[in-house]
N, C-alpha and C positions, 0 to 999 in steps of 0.2 A: 504494500499500500504506499503510495506516495505521501510524504509529509507535506501538509499545507500550512499556510499562515492563519493562525487563529483570528488575528485581527481582520484580515481580508475576508475570511469566511463569515464572520459576524457582520461585517459591514454589507455583505451581499445578501443577508437574510433580514428582510424588513420585519418579519414576525416569526422567529423560531419558537415562540412560546416560552417554555422553561427549559433551561439547559444545565448540563453538568459537564465540567472539565475535571479530569484527574490525571496527574502525571508527576513528573520530577523536575526540579528546578535546573537551570543551566549548570550551576556548580555541582549538582548532584547531592548536595547536603540535605535538601528538604523535599518531603512529599508535598504535593501541591493539589489543592482542589478549589474549584469555583463553582458557585451555584447562582444562577440569576433567574428572576421572574419578570415577565412582561405582561401587558394587559391591553386589551382594546376596549373593554367596557368600563364604565365608572366603577362598578363593583370590584373588578379585578385590579384596577389601578389604585384603589383606596386601601393600600397595604403598605406596611413597613416590616423590615426584619428587626427583631430585638434579640439580644442575648438571653439565653435561658440555660443556666448552668454552664456545661461545657459545649452546649450546642446553641441553636437559635430557634425561634419560632416566628411565624407571621402573625401580624396583629392589624386590626383596622386602624388606619390613620385617623379617620373621623368616624367613630362608632355610629353616629346618627345617619350616616349614608350607607352603612352596611345593609344590603338587602338579602343576601344568602351566604352564610359562612361556610357552607359545605363545599368541599374541594378547594377552597382557597385559604382556610385557616388551618394550620398544621405545624408540626416541627420538622423542617427540612433536614436538620442536622442533629444527630445525637452521638454520644460517645459511650462505647461499652468496652472497658479495658483498653486493649491495644487496637480496637476497631473504631473507626470514624465512619458513620453511616450518613449518606447524603442522598435524599430522594426528592421527588416533586410532589409528594403527597403524604397521607397519613400511613403509608406503608413503611415509613421510617420506623414507626412503633411496631409494626408486624415483624420487621427484620430484627429489631432490637430484642423483642420478646422471644423470637425464634432462636436466634443465636445464643441467647442467654440460657435457653432450655436444652441446647445441644444440637439444634438443627444447623445445617449449612445456610449460607446466603441464599442459594438457589431453592433449597427446600422450604425456607421460610416464606418465599414468595409464591409458592404453589397454592396458597390459600387466597391469593389476590388475582385480579385481572385488570384490564383497562378501566378508565373512569366511565361512569354511567351518564355521559353528557352528550348523547346522540344529537345531531348526526356526526359530531366530531369524533366521539369515542376516544378521547385523549389518552395516549399511551401513558403508562406509569414507568418512569425511568428511575433507576436506582444505581447506587454505587456503594462499595465498602472498601475502605483503605485499611490495610493491616500493617502496622509499623511495630516491629518487635525484635529485640536483640540485634539491632543494627541492620535488619532486613526489611524490605518493603515490597509488598505486592497489593494489587487491587483487582477488583471485579466490578463489572458493570452489567446491568440488565435492562431489558425493555419488554414490557407486557403490552401487546397491541392487538386490536381487532384484526381478524383475518380479512385483509383487503377491504376494510371498512365495514365488514359484515359482523354484527354483534353476536351472532350465534356461536362464534369460536374465538378463542384467545390464542394467539401465537406468542410463545415464550422463548426468549433468546438471552443467554448468559455468556459473557465474554471475560476471560481471566488473563491477567497480565502479570508475569513474574519478573522480578528484578528489572523494572523499567529503566530505560536509558535516560541520562541527564538531557534536559532540554526538550523532552518529548512528553506528550500526553494524548489522551483520547477525549473526544468531544461528542456528546450525544444530546439531542434535543427532541422536543415532543413533535414539532410540525415540520414537514419537509419544505412546504411553500405556503405562502399567504393566499390561499384560495378558499372557496366555500363549496362544500364543507372543508375544514382544514385537514389536509392529508397527513397521515402519520409519517414519522421518520422512517427512512428506509436503509437497509444494509447494516454494516458494522459501524461501530463508533469511528469517527474520523480521526486519523492520525494528525496531530497538530503540534505546532512548536510552543514551548513554554519559555517565555523570555523575562528576564529581569528579576529584581528582588520583589518582595511582596508588594510594596507600594507601586513599583513600576508595572508589575503584572496587573494589579487592581485597576490602575489608570488605563492600561491598554484595554482591558475587557470592558470597563464601563464606557469609555469613550468610543468603542467600536459598536456598541449596541445602538439600535435605532432610537433616536432621541424622543420620538413621539410615543413609543410603546414600552420603553424600559421602565421598570418600576424599582427593583431592589437587586443588590449584588452582595454576595458573601464570598470571601476568599480566606483560605487558611494555609499557612506553611508550617509543616510539622518537621522538626528535626529528627532525622532518621536514627541518629545515634542515641539521643536522650529522650525523645518523645515529647519534648516541650514544643509549644506551638504559639504562633502569632495569628491574630485574626483581624480582618478588615471588613467593615460593613458600610455600604453606601445606600442611602434611601433617597429616591427623588422627592418624596414627600418629607418636608422638614418643618 
């Protein structure tokens, strides 16, 4: 797979929906993840990321304007021991509980499928980063309707061991800005990971469509120590 520019890819997508990037920094010292949300409706745009323990959750920016909290209020990031879980919905909790009880990442997601928001049937995208004893691996998943047909769920899991410095993978919910919104297709995209945490945060945020971007979370985890830094940007302030 040819490596592409994350910045150029984001600029080319006016509405990728929600997106997850996981990889390794240029210097190789840090595991890297980014999660962003976008919105076209007032309800979707009326959100912010806030810190919640070692993770984050979404919250209504103006509670008086929240019309339907389902599918948009959830914890996108949670930490369980050496595992950092990143998803676009409440399946974060499903993975957390499953792994805690002894299931694998893939097994935990067997109880879930795409979101019940026809005609889009938004995919559930998920990732888990495992940083332990100086080693780093990650997995990504997408649960999507079968060619837009809600009768069947297609399940894909991708595992990446010992990722290379300066590289990562990018998965997002929608392939194109059409009606209905078509689901992401194929494997997660191989992308470059550039800069320190502040440079990378700026790169991602400034590459997202200005009208549709809502919030961004970025975390750099030291692979040797497990210590991490986090950045959060909210368009609503």
